[in-house]
N, C-alpha and C positions, 0 to 999 in steps of 0.2 A: 369489407369484412376482415381481411387480413390486416388492414391498417389499424383496426381497433385493438388488435392484440399486440401492437408495437409499443414497447415501453416509452415512457414520457420523454426521456432524454434522447431516445433514438429518433424521435420526430421533432425534437427541440420545442416542445409545447409547454413544458413545465420546468421550473428551476427548483430542484430539490433543496432541502435545508442544508445549511453548512455548519461546521463546527463553530461554536461561538454564538449561534442563534439561541433565543430564549428556551427552546425545547430541544436543543441538540442532544441532551441526554436520552430523549426518546428516539431521536433519529438513529442513534447508534444501536438500538435494539432492532431485531427483525420487524418489519412492518406489522406482521401478525400480532406481535406483542404490544404494539401501540394500541391496537383495538382492545386487547385484553386489559391493558392498564386502564383504559377509559371505562370499560364495562365494570371493572372491579370498583372503580371510584364511584360510578353512578349507582351501583348496587348498594352502596352504604345507606342511601336514603330509605328504601323499603325496609331494611333491617331495623333502622332507627324507629321508623313509624310503627312497625310491629311491636317492638319492645315497649314503646310509649303507650300504645293502646292496651297491651297486656297489663301494664302497671297501673292503668286507670281504675282498676277495680277497688282501689283504696277509698273511693268516695267521690261524690259530685264535685266538690271544690277542686280536688286534685285532678279530676277529669277535665274540668274547665281550663285549669292552668296548662295542662299537657296539650289540650287542643289548641290553645293559643300559641304555644311553643311550636306545635306541629305546623300551624299555619305559617309561622315565621320561617321555619325550615323549608317549607314548600317554596316560598318566595326566593330564598337564598340559593337553593339547589337547582331550581328550575333552569337557570342559565347553563348548568352543567349537563343537562340532559340532552341527548342528541336530537330529540324532537322538540326542544323548547325554542329554538331559534335557528337562524341560517348560519351563524358564525361557525359553530362546531362542525356541522356537516361539511362546510367548505374546508376546514382543516382536515377532516377525515378524508375528503377527496384528495387533498394534497399528499397525505401520507400514503394513500393507496396508489397514487401516481408513481411513487418511488419504487413500487414492487415491479421488478423486471423478471418475468417468468423465464425468459431465455437465459439471462445471466444466472439466475438461481439454479436452473437445471444444469448449466455448464459447470458451475461450482460444485454442485452435488455429485455430478459425474466424476469430476477430477478428484474429489475427496474420497469417493468410493473406491477408486483404483489405487489409493495409497497402499504400498506394500507394508505388511506388518514388520515389527522389529524381529531380529533374529537373536535368540538367547545366546549369550556368550560372545556376541559380536557388537562392536561399537558402530552402529549405523549412523550415517549423517543424513538428516532430512533437510532439504533445500527449498527455500521459498524465494522466488524472484518477483520484484515489484517494480513495474515500469509506470511511474506515476503520472507523467504528463503526456497527453496524446498529441501535443502539437509538434514534438520533435521525434524524428525517427530513431535517434541514437538510444533512447531509453528502451524502446521496443527491441532494437538490435541486440543490445547487451543482455537483456533479460532472456530472449530466446536462445542466445548463444550460451548463457549460463546453464540452461537446461541441457543443451547438447554436450557441453564440456563435462558437467558433473555426472551425467549418465554414462558417457563413453569413457572418460578418463579416470573418474573417481568412484566408480562402482555404486552410483546412487540411482540406478534405473528403478523406476517405480516409487521413488521417494522424493521427486522433484515436482513442485507446483509453481506455475508461473501465473502471475496476475498482470494483465497487460491493458493499458489504455493506448489505443491507436485507432485511427479511422478504419483500418482494414480489419479490426476486431469487433466492429459494430455490425449490426445486421442480424439476420435470423440464424446464421450458422457461424458463430464465433469459434476461434480455435483455442481460446483461453478465457477464464473468468476475468472480469474487469478488476482493475486495481483500485479498489475503494477500501476505506478503513473497515467497513463492515465485513467485506470479503477477507481482508487480512486477518481480522479478529477471528472469524469463523475458521479460517485455514489453520491458524496457530492452535486454536482450540482442538481441532480434529487431530492435528499432529501430536499435540500433548497427550491425547487419549491413545493414540496408536503406538507411540514410541515407548521405550523403557527410559523413564525420565532420569534415572541415575546413570545408566550406561550409555545412552545415545546422546547425540548433539544435534543442534539446529544451526544451519547457516541461513541467515536472512540477508539478502542482497537487495538494497533499495537504490534505484537510480532515477533521479528526477531533479527538478529545480529546488533550491533551498532559499529561505528568506533570512534577512539579517537578524530577525528576532527569533530565529531557530525553530522554524517549522518546515515540514516537507510539503511541497505543493502537489496537489492531486487535481488533475483535470481529465474527466471522461470525454467531454466535448465542451463547446463554448457555453453550454447551458448548465453544466454541473462541475463545480470545483469545490475543493476542500483543502484544509490545512491540518497536517498531523503534527502534534507537538511531541516533545520528548516524553512527557507524562502519558500521552495517549499510547505511544509505542511501548513504554514500560508496563502500562496496565495490561495491554493485550498479551504481552509475554508472561507476566505474572499470573494473570487469570488462566492462561493455558497450562500453567504448572511446569513450564519448560525451564530446566535449571542450567544446562550446558548450552551456551549460546555463542555463536560467532555472528556479529552484526556488522555488516559492511554498508556504509552510507556514501554513495557517490552523489554529492550535492554541495552547492555553495554553503558555507557557514556551518557545515555538518558537525564540526568539532563541538558545537554547542550542545549536542546530544549526549556527549560523554558523561557529564556529571549525573544525569538521570539514569543512564543505562549501565554504568559500571557495576561490577560485582566480582566476587572471588571466582565465579565460574563463567565469566563473560569476557570475550575478546571483542573489542570495538575498534573498527578501522574506519576512518573518515577521510574523505577526499580533500578536506580543507580544515584549517583552524577555525575557531568559532567566529573570528572577525575577518575572515578572508574568503573571497570567491574562488571557485574552481572553474576549469575551462573545458571547452570541447563540445558544447551543445550547439544547436542550430542546424540549419539545413545544409551547411557546407561540411558537416562532419559525419563520419560513419561510426564514431565512438568518442566518448569523452576522454580527456587526458588520463583520468584515473582508471576508467574502464579499460582503456588500451594498455596502460602500464601494469595494473594489478591483475585483472581478469584475463585479458587476451595474451599478454606477453609472459608475465612472471608465473602465473599459475599453470602455464604450459611448460615451464622449466623446472618448477619445484612443486612439491605437494603440501608444503607447510605454508599456511596463510600468512604467518608472521614473517617468514623469510621472503615470501613474495612481496609483502608490503615494504620491507626494507629495500628490495630491488626496485620497486615501483617508485619510491620516494626519490631515489637517485635519478631515475629516468625522467620523472616529472619535473624535478628541479632543473635538469639540463634543458628540457624542452621549453619550459617557461622562460628561462634565461635567453635562449636562442630567439624566442618570439617576442621578447621585451615585455613580458607580463609580470605583474606583481606576484611574488611567490605565494602559492596556495597553502603551503606548509601542512601537508597531510598529517593526521594525528592518530595515535593508537593508545588503547588502554588494555593491558593484558592482566586479567585476573590471575591470582596466584595458583589456582587449581585447574584452569582451563588447559594449560599446556599438557598435562598428563592425559587428559581426555582426548585431545587431538593426536597425541602420540599413539594411543591405543587405536584410534580410528585409522591412522596411516598404516599401522601394523596389520590391520585386518583385511587388506585387499591388495591386489597386484595393480600397480599403477598402469593405466592405459597410455597409448601414444598421444602425442600432442595433436591438437585439433585446430585446423585452419579456420580463421574467422571468415564467414561467408559474405560479409558486406563490404563491398569495395569502397574506397574513398570517393566521396561525391564529386570532388573536383576532377579526379582522374577519369571518372565516368563521363563527365561533361566534355573533357578534352577529347576522349576517344570518340564520342558521338559527333563532335565538331569535325574531326578528321574524316570520319566515315561519310558525313554529309557532303564534304568537299570533293569526294571521289578521287580521280587521278591527278588533280591539280590542287593539292593542299596549299593554301596560303598561310600567312602568319596566323597561328592559332592562339596567340596570347590573349586576345579578347574573348575567346571562347571559354576560357577557364581562368577568370580573374582571381588573383590572390586576395583572400579575405582574412581579416584578423579573427582568431578564435573568439567565440562568445562565451562569457562567463555563464555558469549554470545557475544563475540567480532567478528567483521567481518574483512575480508581482507581489507587493506587500499585502498581507491579509487585511480585510476591513474588520476592525474590531468593533463589537457592539458598544 
């Protein structure tokens, strides 16, 4: 009985639609709207039929012509009616399978608790997006983002995290899932809650990126998606959010800048449009960019741009030491966003620096190896092998 309430991708039985599929524009609406769209389309037929029959009063020849046309319409529209064949009910079932009541309830609860804007104060609303469930680093950075901005930057009650990770699946998740739909709805809710002229948004996305400039999203092995620069711009524009700080920690993320830049937008990316970034994988506790900008620099300064400048220096040095191709982090600073961020910084007292709670994976492995050897530790070099950092690139999307 309980299993029947489990969402499709939690029991890996159905693969939901992906961006780029023939009906992806429907997928991006809440599933309840899919049904409404179909019903609205189907209801065209009885309206046409009624109209034709009413107009048949002009005489028998006209009535005959209209009845013939009505017969033709019946044949054409029958395939669109949910009772006319098996194909549409099957699609209906696939759409219904995407509805996750647990995730929807989690998202609704998170959005309900959003604190309202404070008149006369430039509030910062923060959204963290951990896109790929297969690597811990994305979850780590997103959860730390929430702690840091709540405790150090006075954003308590104004931070929403969307997280894909195995420990966030099940019947009691700690955060909504990181999907495009949830991101779209979150931004829309923030746009309604904030003062759009006075307040600002910080969107922090950490995931894999593709060479053709999309952000990789994976809830689990049965649900994946790709978010394009245009997708992200649309969600922001539809939400009506003007003052934006967009931080993208992903390979090739510089390719998002042309679509996202504006006079009231600051865009910070982990890499140039043609370069990978580093630090994902099971041997890392944070990406290079997440470590340098979020964990180190934002604990030293309150200005995202100054933090970015410091992060670039640190990343360049680390990549050189590791023998990696420089990722060349990029920024786009809108001419009006600096004044907004200055008002924000002036409106609160900066809190203390916050320690990053996730230990390096290699160090943990070494400690475990020493503990297992008891009083006679031997050479522990094999217990914690040195591995090259992995670039945060995603598998290439399958285009239709």
